[in-house]
A tleap script that builds the chain and sets N, CA, C and O, in Angstrom:
source leaprc.protein.ff14SB
mol = sequence {
  NMET LYS MET GLN GLU ILE ILE THR ASN ILE
  GLU GLU LYS ARG LYS GLU MET ILE GLU LEU
  ALA LEU LYS SER SER ILE ASN ASN GLU LYS
  VAL ILE GLU ALA SER ASP ASN LEU ASP GLN
  LEU LEU ASN GLN TYR GLU SER ILE LYS LYS
  SER ILE LYS CLYS
}
set mol.1.N position { 0.843 -1.173 0.000 }
set mol.1.CA position { 0.000 0.000 0.000 }
set mol.1.C position { 0.895 1.245 0.000 }
set mol.1.O position { 1.902 1.292 0.706 }
set mol.2.N position { 0.528 2.230 -0.779 }
set mol.2.CA position { 1.309 3.456 -0.869 }
set mol.2.C position { 1.025 4.356 0.330 }
set mol.2.O position { -0.020 4.257 0.973 }
set mol.3.N position { 1.980 5.230 0.608 }
set mol.3.CA position { 1.883 6.121 1.759 }
set mol.3.C position { 0.608 6.974 1.707 }
set mol.3.O position { -0.088 7.095 2.715 }
set mol.4.N position { 0.298 7.557 0.563 }
set mol.4.CA position { -0.888 8.408 0.463 }
set mol.4.C position { -2.167 7.600 0.682 }
set mol.4.O position { -3.124 8.095 1.276 }
set mol.5.N position { -2.178 6.364 0.203 }
set mol.5.CA position { -3.330 5.477 0.427 }
set mol.5.C position { -3.537 5.230 1.917 }
set mol.5.O position { -4.661 5.264 2.418 }
set mol.6.N position { -2.445 4.985 2.606 }
set mol.6.CA position { -2.519 4.720 4.044 }
set mol.6.C position { -3.029 5.956 4.779 }
set mol.6.O position { -3.869 5.848 5.673 }
set mol.7.N position { -2.523 7.124 4.405 }
set mol.7.CA position { -2.964 8.365 5.044 }
set mol.7.C position { -4.463 8.569 4.833 }
set mol.7.O position { -5.181 8.931 5.765 }
set mol.8.N position { -4.930 8.338 3.614 }
set mol.8.CA position { -6.358 8.463 3.310 }
set mol.8.C position { -7.172 7.474 4.130 }
set mol.8.O position { -8.211 7.830 4.687 }
set mol.9.N position { -6.699 6.230 4.206 }
set mol.9.CA position { -7.398 5.203 4.985 }
set mol.9.C position { -7.428 5.548 6.472 }
set mol.9.O position { -8.424 5.300 7.151 }
set mol.10.N position { -6.338 6.116 6.974 }
set mol.10.CA position { -6.280 6.532 8.379 }
set mol.10.C position { -7.341 7.593 8.653 }
set mol.10.O position { -8.076 7.515 9.638 }
set mol.11.N position { -7.409 8.583 7.772 }
set mol.11.CA position { -8.394 9.660 7.950 }
set mol.11.C position { -9.819 9.114 7.912 }
set mol.11.O position { -10.656 9.500 8.727 }
set mol.12.N position { -10.092 8.218 6.968 }
set mol.12.CA position { -11.433 7.638 6.848 }
set mol.12.C position { -11.786 6.792 8.066 }
set mol.12.O position { -12.896 6.880 8.591 }
set mol.13.N position { -10.838 5.974 8.511 }
set mol.13.CA position { -11.097 5.098 9.658 }
set mol.13.C position { -11.271 5.908 10.936 }
set mol.13.O position { -12.088 5.556 11.786 }
set mol.14.N position { -10.510 6.987 11.078 }
set mol.14.CA position { -10.648 7.850 12.253 }
set mol.14.C position { -12.041 8.478 12.288 }
set mol.14.O position { -12.691 8.498 13.333 }
set mol.15.N position { -12.496 8.990 11.146 }
set mol.15.CA position { -13.840 9.578 11.069 }
set mol.15.C position { -14.905 8.537 11.396 }
set mol.15.O position { -15.847 8.811 12.140 }
set mol.16.N position { -14.745 7.340 10.833 }
set mol.16.CA position { -15.701 6.255 11.081 }
set mol.16.C position { -15.765 5.921 12.570 }
set mol.16.O position { -16.849 5.765 13.132 }
set mol.17.N position { -14.599 5.814 13.200 }
set mol.17.CA position { -14.543 5.462 14.610 }
set mol.17.C position { -15.225 6.534 15.464 }
set mol.17.O position { -15.975 6.211 16.386 }
set mol.18.N position { -14.965 7.799 15.160 }
set mol.18.CA position { -15.570 8.896 15.920 }
set mol.18.C position { -17.083 8.889 15.755 }
set mol.18.O position { -17.817 9.042 16.731 }
set mol.19.N position { -17.550 8.712 14.528 }
set mol.19.CA position { -18.995 8.669 14.278 }
set mol.19.C position { -19.659 7.515 15.020 }
set mol.19.O position { -20.729 7.680 15.607 }
set mol.20.N position { -19.023 6.347 14.992 }
set mol.20.CA position { -19.567 5.194 15.709 }
set mol.20.C position { -19.626 5.460 17.210 }
set mol.20.O position { -20.613 5.127 17.866 }
set mol.21.N position { -18.566 6.061 17.750 }
set mol.21.CA position { -18.514 6.339 19.187 }
set mol.21.C position { -19.584 7.350 19.593 }
set mol.21.O position { -20.164 7.247 20.674 }
set mol.22.N position { -19.840 8.322 18.728 }
set mol.22.CA position { -20.865 9.324 19.036 }
set mol.22.C position { -22.269 8.730 18.993 }
set mol.22.O position { -23.151 9.161 19.736 }
set mol.23.N position { -22.478 7.739 18.122 }
set mol.23.CA position { -23.794 7.117 17.977 }
set mol.23.C position { -24.064 6.079 19.061 }
set mol.23.O position { -25.216 5.844 19.428 }
set mol.24.N position { -23.017 5.466 19.568 }
set mol.24.CA position { -23.200 4.418 20.573 }
set mol.24.C position { -22.384 4.781 21.807 }
set mol.24.O position { -22.685 5.758 22.492 }
set mol.25.N position { -21.365 4.004 22.084 }
set mol.25.CA position { -20.467 4.318 23.195 }
set mol.25.C position { -19.061 3.892 22.804 }
set mol.25.O position { -18.856 3.129 21.861 }
set mol.26.N position { -18.115 4.403 23.549 }
set mol.26.CA position { -16.717 4.104 23.243 }
set mol.26.C position { -16.398 2.625 23.482 }
set mol.26.O position { -15.410 2.115 22.955 }
set mol.27.N position { -17.220 1.943 24.263 }
set mol.27.CA position { -17.006 0.528 24.563 }
set mol.27.C position { -17.729 -0.405 23.598 }
set mol.27.O position { -17.657 -1.625 23.743 }
set mol.28.N position { -18.417 0.156 22.624 }
set mol.28.CA position { -19.146 -0.634 21.638 }
set mol.28.C position { -18.168 -1.477 20.822 }
set mol.28.O position { -17.075 -1.025 20.481 }
set mol.29.N position { -18.574 -2.699 20.516 }
set mol.29.CA position { -17.712 -3.631 19.784 }
set mol.29.C position { -17.250 -3.060 18.437 }
set mol.29.O position { -16.097 -3.244 18.048 }
set mol.30.N position { -18.143 -2.372 17.733 }
set mol.30.CA position { -17.783 -1.801 16.429 }
set mol.30.C position { -16.766 -0.671 16.572 }
set mol.30.O position { -15.901 -0.502 15.712 }
set mol.31.N position { -16.866 0.097 17.647 }
set mol.31.CA position { -15.908 1.175 17.905 }
set mol.31.C position { -14.536 0.578 18.202 }
set mol.31.O position { -13.518 1.068 17.713 }
set mol.32.N position { -14.517 -0.468 18.995 }
set mol.32.CA position { -13.255 -1.133 19.337 }
set mol.32.C position { -12.622 -1.746 18.093 }
set mol.32.O position { -11.406 -1.676 17.911 }
set mol.33.N position { -13.441 -2.343 17.242 }
set mol.33.CA position { -12.939 -2.922 15.993 }
set mol.33.C position { -12.360 -1.830 15.086 }
set mol.33.O position { -11.297 -2.013 14.493 }
set mol.34.N position { -13.051 -0.709 14.980 }
set mol.34.CA position { -12.553 0.408 14.167 }
set mol.34.C position { -11.242 0.940 14.745 }
set mol.34.O position { -10.330 1.300 14.001 }
set mol.35.N position { -11.155 0.987 16.067 }
set mol.35.CA position { -9.935 1.438 16.732 }
set mol.35.C position { -8.772 0.492 16.441 }
set mol.35.O position { -7.654 0.937 16.183 }
set mol.36.N position { -9.035 -0.804 16.485 }
set mol.36.CA position { -8.002 -1.796 16.163 }
set mol.36.C position { -7.525 -1.637 14.721 }
set mol.36.O position { -6.328 -1.702 14.443 }
set mol.37.N position { -8.473 -1.428 13.809 }
set mol.37.CA position { -8.113 -1.224 12.402 }
set mol.37.C position { -7.283 0.043 12.230 }
set mol.37.O position { -6.318 0.066 11.466 }
set mol.38.N position { -7.665 1.086 12.938 }
set mol.38.CA position { -6.911 2.338 12.886 }
set mol.38.C position { -5.495 2.121 13.415 }
set mol.38.O position { -4.534 2.627 12.836 }
set mol.39.N position { -5.361 1.382 14.496 }
set mol.39.CA position { -4.036 1.068 15.044 }
set mol.39.C position { -3.169 0.354 14.015 }
set mol.39.O position { -1.987 0.668 13.873 }
set mol.40.N position { -3.744 -0.595 13.304 }
set mol.40.CA position { -2.999 -1.327 12.278 }
set mol.40.C position { -2.524 -0.389 11.170 }
set mol.40.O position { -1.383 -0.479 10.716 }
set mol.41.N position { -3.402 0.504 10.745 }
set mol.41.CA position { -3.031 1.470 9.708 }
set mol.41.C position { -1.925 2.407 10.194 }
set mol.41.O position { -0.992 2.716 9.453 }
set mol.42.N position { -2.038 2.853 11.437 }
set mol.42.CA position { -1.009 3.731 11.996 }
set mol.42.C position { 0.329 3.007 12.113 }
set mol.42.O position { 1.382 3.605 11.888 }
set mol.43.N position { 0.292 1.734 12.460 }
set mol.43.CA position { 1.523 0.943 12.525 }
set mol.43.C position { 2.149 0.789 11.145 }
set mol.43.O position { 3.369 0.868 11.005 }
set mol.44.N position { 1.321 0.570 10.124 }
set mol.44.CA position { 1.823 0.489 8.747 }
set mol.44.C position { 2.471 1.806 8.350 }
set mol.44.O position { 3.552 1.822 7.762 }
set mol.45.N position { 1.815 2.897 8.669 }
set mol.45.CA position { 2.324 4.225 8.346 }
set mol.45.C position { 3.696 4.436 8.987 }
set mol.45.O position { 4.641 4.859 8.321 }
set mol.46.N position { 3.798 4.140 10.277 }
set mol.46.CA position { 5.066 4.310 10.993 }
set mol.46.C position { 6.162 3.418 10.417 }
set mol.46.O position { 7.316 3.834 10.305 }
set mol.47.N position { 5.801 2.207 10.056 }
set mol.47.CA position { 6.767 1.273 9.483 }
set mol.47.C position { 7.319 1.793 8.158 }
set mol.47.O position { 8.525 1.742 7.917 }
set mol.48.N position { 6.442 2.286 7.315 }
set mol.48.CA position { 6.874 2.831 6.024 }
set mol.48.C position { 7.718 4.080 6.239 }
set mol.48.O position { 8.736 4.274 5.574 }
set mol.49.N position { 7.291 4.916 7.165 }
set mol.49.CA position { 8.026 6.147 7.455 }
set mol.49.C position { 9.451 5.829 7.916 }
set mol.49.O position { 10.405 6.487 7.499 }
set mol.50.N position { 9.588 4.830 8.768 }
set mol.50.CA position { 10.914 4.429 9.248 }
set mol.50.C position { 11.770 3.875 8.120 }
set mol.50.O position { 12.967 4.153 8.056 }
set mol.51.N position { 11.168 3.094 7.233 }
set mol.51.CA position { 11.938 2.496 6.136 }
set mol.51.C position { 12.398 3.555 5.135 }
set mol.51.O position { 13.435 3.386 4.493 }
set mol.52.N position { 11.647 4.633 4.997 }
set mol.52.CA position { 12.034 5.717 4.090 }
set mol.52.C position { 13.219 6.485 4.658 }
set mol.52.O position { 14.089 6.928 3.907 }
set mol.53.N position { 13.261 6.646 5.974 }
set mol.53.CA position { 14.338 7.394 6.626 }
set mol.53.C position { 15.684 6.687 6.532 }
set mol.53.O position { 16.729 7.335 6.593 }
set mol.54.N position { 15.669 5.372 6.386 }
set mol.54.CA position { 16.923 4.598 6.374 }
set mol.54.C position { 17.697 4.784 5.109 }
set mol.54.O position { 18.769 4.201 4.950 }
savepdb mol mol.pdb
quit
């Protein structure tokens, strides 16, 4: 996945997670799942960023 794709996906997943949390609660299973997905995307972003710096 390209860096710009990851950034776009991060922004979309963050918005989705916030919307879900506002509609239900922060402990809702779907919110937690969205948070986990966001974490994975952020980890990918950091990994690519580190590899570019080397």
